[in-house]
N, C-alpha and C positions, 0 to 999 in steps of 0.2 A: 283163650291168647292172649297172651296181658302188652296192654300197649308195649310199646317202643321209652322210657326215659329220656326225654331233652332237655340236659340241664343251660337254663338261662343262668349269664351275671347282668345285670339290668346298672352302671355306674353313671349316677348323677350325682354333685356335690348339694344342690337339694331335695331332702328330706322328705314336704308332699312327694316331688313329681318319680323321689327312690321308691320310694312305701305304696302312690297307686299305681307305678305301672307294676313292680311287683306281683302285689292284690292279684288285677288285674289276667294274669300268665296264669299265677299259680288256679285261680277262677278254670282258666280253661287248661289247666290239665302239667303247666311246663313246672319241671321243681326249678327254686331260682334260689341264687343267692343275690346278692348285691350288697354296693362297696357306695364310700364318701370321693372318696378320694382312687389316681390310677394309681400310688402307691399301695393301695389299697386291697382293689384289683386283683394289681400283680402277688400279691402275696393270699389271696386267696387263689389265680389262678394257680399255681406251685400244688396248691391241698390235691384240688383236683379242674381237669381242665371242662371249660363248659363245652357246648354244640356253640351256641351262639353268645356272644355281645355286645348290649344293648349301650351303649355312650353318648353323655354328652360330651359336644364337640369343647365350651370353654369350661374348662374347671380349674379351682387354683390347683397352684402344683404342677401341672403337667393335664398339658389338655390331646381330648379327642384324637387326634391327627397321629402324635407323640406315642401313644399309647396303640392307636395303631398300627401302625408302624410299627411299631414293640413284637403287637404278639404275632402278625404276617413272618416280622423279618427268624422269630423261633419254634413258630408255630406253622409258619407255612399260611395257605388256606385248606383246612381243615374247619378253620372254625369260621362260624359266620358271626362279620361284622354290621352292623349297625347304629349309624350313629344320626343324634337328632342332636336339630339345633332348633334355635330362635332366630340366626342371620338371614338375613336372605341377602343378602353378599354373596357373588358367584365364587368368587376368587375360592372364600371356606369352601364349598362345594366344590372344587374343582381339587382343593387341598386333601381332603380327604377323600375324593375318589384317585387319585392319585399317588395315597399314604397307601390303599387300598383297602378299604370303606363298600365292603358288598351294594349296603343300601344309604341311602340322609331319607331322615326326613326330617320336616322343618314339625317344630311347636307353632302350636298345639297338637302334637298328637292325633295324628286320624287312627281311630283304633281299628275300624275294617280296613285299612290298606296293612295295618299292621300285621292282624290275623287269617289277610289276605298269603303274605308275609311268612308266616313261621311255621305253617304246614309244610314248606319245602324245606326246611331246615331239619328236620324230625324225619325224613321221608315220608312212607305212607304210613301213616298207623289205626289204619282203620281194620 
């Protein structure tokens, strides 16, 4: 039986973060695209919808809260949204959750927690 393909879109304006996360997810078997901005992410989503979007909260030219709201408005809850933030402000987390994010994780990224979350995205792939 062929395992299910799970598409992930990583959105972060910091190239090192974006590329590292893409590399780690690909090692775990995910099909990953990446974008450096909300605009670039949306253009990629118009070509192919991901199963999951992992995005940075604070980016120039459109933040993670706004992108989360747009994803929810146009695609409902079919796409899992995970927001990464370096902020420790409760108000930032509340805004993202209110916008419709499924998960909020703080930087530096807890890879083990991410791995516990990710299998639920594609369902049972065993």
